[in-house]
C-alpha positions as CSV (number, residue, x, y, z in Angstrom):
1,M,-78.1,-23.4,55.8
2,A,-77.9,-21.6,52.5
3,N,-81.4,-22.9,51.3
4,G,-83.3,-19.9,51.7
5,T,-84.8,-21.2,55.4
6,S,-84.8,-18.4,57.6
7,H,-82.9,-19.4,61.2
8,S,-82.4,-18.3,64.2
9,I,-78.9,-17.7,66.3
10,H,-79.6,-17.6,70.3
11,Y,-77.3,-16.1,72.1
12,G,-76.7,-17.7,75.4
13,L,-75.1,-15.7,78.6
14,D,-75.9,-17.7,81.5
15,P,-73.3,-20.0,82.3
16,E,-75.2,-22.5,84.6
17,S,-77.6,-23.3,81.7
18,H,-75.5,-23.4,78.5
19,F,-72.3,-25.3,80.3
20,P,-74.0,-28.4,82.1
21,S,-70.5,-29.7,81.5
22,K,-67.1,-28.9,83.3
23,C,-66.3,-27.0,79.8
24,T,-66.7,-23.9,81.9
25,L,-63.6,-24.4,83.3
26,R,-61.5,-24.6,80.3
27,R,-63.9,-22.8,77.3
28,A,-64.2,-18.9,77.2
29,G,-67.2,-19.5,74.3
30,V,-68.6,-22.2,72.4
31,T,-71.0,-22.4,69.5
32,K,-73.6,-25.4,69.0
33,Y,-75.4,-26.6,66.4
34,N,-78.9,-28.8,66.5
35,P,-78.9,-30.1,62.7
36,T,-82.8,-31.4,62.9
37,T,-83.6,-28.0,64.5
38,E,-81.1,-26.0,62.6
39,A,-80.8,-23.8,66.3
40,I,-77.1,-22.2,66.1
41,T,-76.3,-21.6,70.2
42,I,-73.5,-19.8,71.4
43,A,-72.7,-20.2,74.9
44,L,-69.9,-17.6,76.9
45,T,-68.5,-18.2,80.2
46,W,-68.2,-14.8,82.2
47,T,-65.1,-16.3,83.8
48,A,-63.3,-15.2,80.8
49,D,-64.2,-11.8,80.8
50,E,-63.4,-11.4,84.1
51,K,-59.7,-13.2,83.9
52,H,-59.1,-11.2,80.3
53,G,-61.0,-8.5,80.0
54,W,-63.4,-7.0,77.6
55,E,-61.1,-6.7,75.0
56,Q,-60.2,-10.7,74.8
57,F,-63.8,-11.4,75.5
58,S,-64.8,-9.6,72.7
59,A,-62.5,-11.8,70.0
60,T,-63.7,-14.6,71.4
61,V,-67.6,-13.2,70.9
62,R,-66.2,-12.5,67.0
63,H,-64.5,-16.3,67.0
64,E,-67.9,-17.7,68.2
65,L,-69.7,-15.5,65.4
66,I,-67.6,-16.9,62.6
67,H,-68.2,-20.7,63.8
68,A,-71.8,-19.7,64.2
69,W,-71.8,-18.3,60.4
70,Q,-69.9,-21.6,59.4
71,Y,-72.9,-23.5,60.8
72,H,-75.3,-21.7,59.2
73,E,-73.6,-22.0,55.9
74,F,-72.3,-25.3,55.9
75,G,-73.9,-27.3,58.7
76,E,-70.2,-27.7,60.2
77,A,-67.7,-25.7,61.7
78,D,-64.4,-25.7,62.1
79,H,-60.9,-23.6,61.8
80,D,-60.1,-24.3,58.6
81,A,-59.4,-22.2,55.6
82,T,-63.5,-20.8,56.1
83,F,-62.8,-20.3,59.4
84,D,-59.4,-18.3,58.9
85,R,-60.8,-15.9,56.1
86,W,-62.6,-13.8,58.8
87,T,-59.9,-14.0,61.2
88,D,-58.2,-10.2,60.0
89,A,-61.5,-8.9,59.1
90,L,-62.9,-9.4,62.7
91,D,-59.7,-8.9,64.5
92,T,-59.8,-12.3,66.1
93,T,-57.9,-15.5,66.4
94,Q,-58.0,-19.3,65.1
95,H,-58.0,-20.5,68.9
96,C,-58.7,-18.7,71.8
97,E,-56.5,-17.5,74.9
98,R,-56.7,-20.2,77.7
99,F,-57.9,-18.7,81.1
100,T,-57.4,-21.5,83.1
101,T,-54.5,-23.9,83.6
102,P,-54.6,-27.5,82.6
103,K,-54.8,-30.5,85.5
104,W,-52.5,-32.5,82.6
105,W,-50.5,-32.3,79.1
106,L,-50.3,-35.1,76.5
107,V,-46.9,-34.4,75.4
108,C,-45.4,-35.7,71.9
109,E,-42.2,-37.8,72.6
110,D,-41.0,-37.2,69.0
111,C,-42.2,-33.7,67.9
112,G,-42.7,-32.1,71.9
113,G,-46.0,-31.0,70.7
114,R,-48.3,-30.5,74.0
115,I,-52.1,-30.7,74.1
116,A,-54.0,-29.4,77.3
117,R,-56.2,-31.7,79.0
118,Y,-58.6,-30.6,82.0
119,R,-59.9,-33.8,83.5
120,R,-58.6,-37.3,83.5
121,S,-60.1,-38.7,79.8
122,K,-59.0,-42.2,78.7
123,T,-56.4,-40.4,76.6
124,V,-54.7,-39.1,80.2
125,R,-55.0,-42.5,81.4
126,N,-54.0,-44.6,78.8
127,P,-51.8,-42.4,76.3
128,E,-49.8,-45.4,75.0
129,Q,-52.6,-46.4,73.0
130,Y,-52.8,-42.9,71.1
131,S,-50.4,-41.3,68.9
132,C,-49.9,-37.8,68.3
133,S,-51.4,-36.3,65.6
134,N,-49.3,-33.8,63.7
135,C,-46.6,-36.5,63.6
136,S,-47.9,-39.8,64.6
137,G,-45.0,-40.0,68.0
138,S,-45.8,-41.4,71.5
139,L,-47.7,-39.4,74.2
140,H,-46.7,-39.6,77.5
141,V,-48.7,-37.8,80.7
142,E,-47.2,-34.7,82.4
143,K,-48.9,-33.3,85.5
144,D,-49.4,-29.6,86.1
145,D,-48.2,-29.0,89.5
146,S,-50.0,-26.0,90.1
147,H,-53.6,-27.7,91.0
């Protein structure tokens, strides 16, 4: 935080210890923040490097470094204006390229927006109970047949 306290940033490169969930199936990297200890951890999965190569993987590293900076400065991170102002300077994008195929897609019946889903979440099981975050339209699920 910007209160003058010193902080350390830990770079975790072991997917087994930093990705206990199934997010290694879909995330190239993630930045985590512990508000109690103010520890910031960047975890990366080498599968993304193997799939996309160093150029894309290094862009993911830069993407996660922006999130680490946001946590350090503001105690929270997202893809808003504080993130966007660094993407050009660090030659990265707001959203990292997907390196696995989702099992399902939530599709808005009004605007056609598509959201990837990798597990059978409540939203996938009961799309009628949710609406599109862009236009409030009804959702339906499409199964990806490549699985």
